[in-house]
C-alpha positions as CSV (number, residue, x, y, z in Angstrom):
1,M,67.0,126.8,110.2
2,K,64.7,125.2,112.8
3,H,62.9,123.7,110.0
4,L,66.0,121.8,108.8
5,K,66.6,120.1,111.9
6,N,63.0,118.8,112.5
7,I,63.0,117.7,108.8
8,G,66.3,116.1,109.4
9,V,65.2,114.1,112.3
10,V,61.8,113.1,110.8
11,L,63.7,111.8,107.8
12,V,66.2,109.8,110.0
13,A,63.5,108.4,111.9
14,L,61.7,107.4,108.7
15,G,64.9,105.7,107.4
16,V,65.0,103.9,110.8
17,V,61.6,102.4,110.7
18,C,61.9,101.3,106.8
19,T,65.4,99.9,107.7
20,L,63.8,97.9,110.7
21,S,60.8,96.9,108.7
22,I,62.9,95.4,105.8
23,M,65.3,93.7,108.5
24,A,62.1,92.4,110.7
25,Y,60.9,90.8,107.2
26,T,64.1,89.2,106.7
27,T,64.9,88.0,110.2
28,P,63.9,84.5,110.9
29,W,61.9,84.6,114.3
30,E,61.3,80.9,114.7
31,E,64.5,80.3,116.5
32,G,63.9,83.1,118.9
33,V,66.1,86.4,119.3
34,D,69.7,85.9,119.6
35,F,72.4,88.2,120.6
36,I,74.2,88.0,117.2
37,I,70.8,89.2,115.7
38,L,70.6,92.2,118.3
39,L,74.3,93.3,117.5
40,L,73.6,93.1,113.7
41,Y,70.3,95.2,114.3
42,L,72.8,97.9,116.2
43,W,75.2,97.7,113.5
44,V,72.7,98.6,110.8
45,L,71.1,101.3,112.8
46,L,74.8,102.8,113.6
47,P,74.6,105.3,110.5
48,Y,71.0,106.6,111.6
49,I,72.3,107.2,115.4
50,V,75.6,109.1,113.9
51,L,73.2,111.1,111.7
52,L,70.8,111.9,114.6
53,V,73.4,112.6,117.1
54,S,75.2,114.7,114.4
55,T,72.0,116.7,113.4
56,V,71.4,117.6,117.1
57,K,75.0,118.5,118.0
58,I,75.6,120.6,115.0
59,H,72.1,122.6,115.3
60,Q,73.3,123.2,119.0
61,R,76.1,125.1,118.2
62,G,77.0,124.9,114.6
63,A,77.0,127.7,111.8
64,D,74.5,127.7,109.2
65,A,76.6,126.1,106.5
66,S,77.4,122.9,108.9
67,R,73.3,122.7,109.5
68,I,72.9,122.6,105.7
69,A,75.4,120.4,105.1
70,I,74.1,117.9,107.9
71,F,70.8,118.3,106.4
72,I,72.0,117.3,102.9
73,A,74.1,114.7,104.1
74,S,71.0,113.1,105.8
75,V,68.9,113.4,102.8
76,A,71.4,111.6,100.7
77,V,72.4,108.7,103.4
78,V,69.0,107.8,104.4
79,I,67.3,107.9,100.9
80,L,70.1,105.8,99.4
81,S,70.4,103.3,102.2
82,V,66.6,102.6,102.1
83,L,66.6,102.3,98.4
84,I,69.4,100.0,98.3
85,Y,68.2,97.9,101.1
86,Y,64.8,97.7,99.4
87,E,66.3,96.9,96.0
88,T,68.6,94.4,97.2
89,I,66.1,92.2,99.4
90,F,63.0,92.8,97.5
91,V,63.9,93.4,93.8
92,S,67.1,91.6,92.6
93,V,67.1,88.9,95.4
94,T,70.3,86.4,95.2
95,S,71.6,84.1,97.9
96,T,73.9,86.7,99.2
97,S,71.3,89.5,99.4
98,G,71.4,89.5,103.2
99,L,75.0,90.1,103.4
100,I,73.9,93.9,102.5
101,F,73.0,94.4,106.2
102,L,76.7,93.8,106.9
103,A,78.4,95.9,104.2
104,L,76.3,98.9,103.8
105,P,76.7,100.7,107.4
106,F,80.3,100.7,106.4
107,Y,79.4,102.7,103.2
108,A,77.0,104.7,105.1
109,L,79.2,105.8,107.7
110,A,81.8,107.0,105.0
111,A,79.2,108.7,102.9
112,I,78.0,110.6,105.8
113,A,81.5,112.0,106.5
114,I,82.3,112.7,102.9
115,V,78.9,114.3,101.8
116,Y,78.9,116.4,104.9
117,L,82.4,117.5,104.3
118,V,82.0,118.2,100.3
119,S,78.6,120.1,101.1
120,W,80.1,122.1,104.1
121,L,82.9,123.2,101.6
122,L,80.9,124.1,98.7
123,I,78.4,126.0,100.9
124,G,81.4,127.9,102.4
125,F,82.7,128.6,99.0
126,L,79.5,129.9,97.8
127,V,79.0,132.1,100.8
128,R,82.6,133.6,100.3
129,Q,81.9,134.0,96.6
130,R,78.7,136.0,97.3
131,E,80.4,138.0,100.1
132,S,83.2,139.0,97.8
133,S,81.3,139.6,94.3
134,P,80.9,143.3,93.8
135,K,77.4,144.9,94.6
136,D,75.7,146.0,91.5
137,T,75.2,149.6,92.6
138,G,73.5,150.8,89.3
139,P,74.0,153.8,87.0
């Protein structure tokens, strides 16, 4: 299970790097750094911070089902967030593409909770099913 923690942390760090790269590309630096821009960067990074803290906390004292569930949530949220940012900023560009940096963190935070909960419930159900199934003893 230690490998899931390491892979999850690396995946979240890779998501942070990709997201910051896309944001840096879209940020107008001619006017300098503004307090609002720093708040926006923090807002966009909030789902990644939640994933990172959750991964570390769950691996310190969580059960195996929780560890697998946070890994699944990390994979889903990081990959989908980076793909949505990339698609919105580079592929289908509109005049309102930059608003994705305001809206997506809401959805990413909700997705973390939903994907984690559903994964945890399904893993728990599968474990109980496996434990309660009769053992095949043979003839």
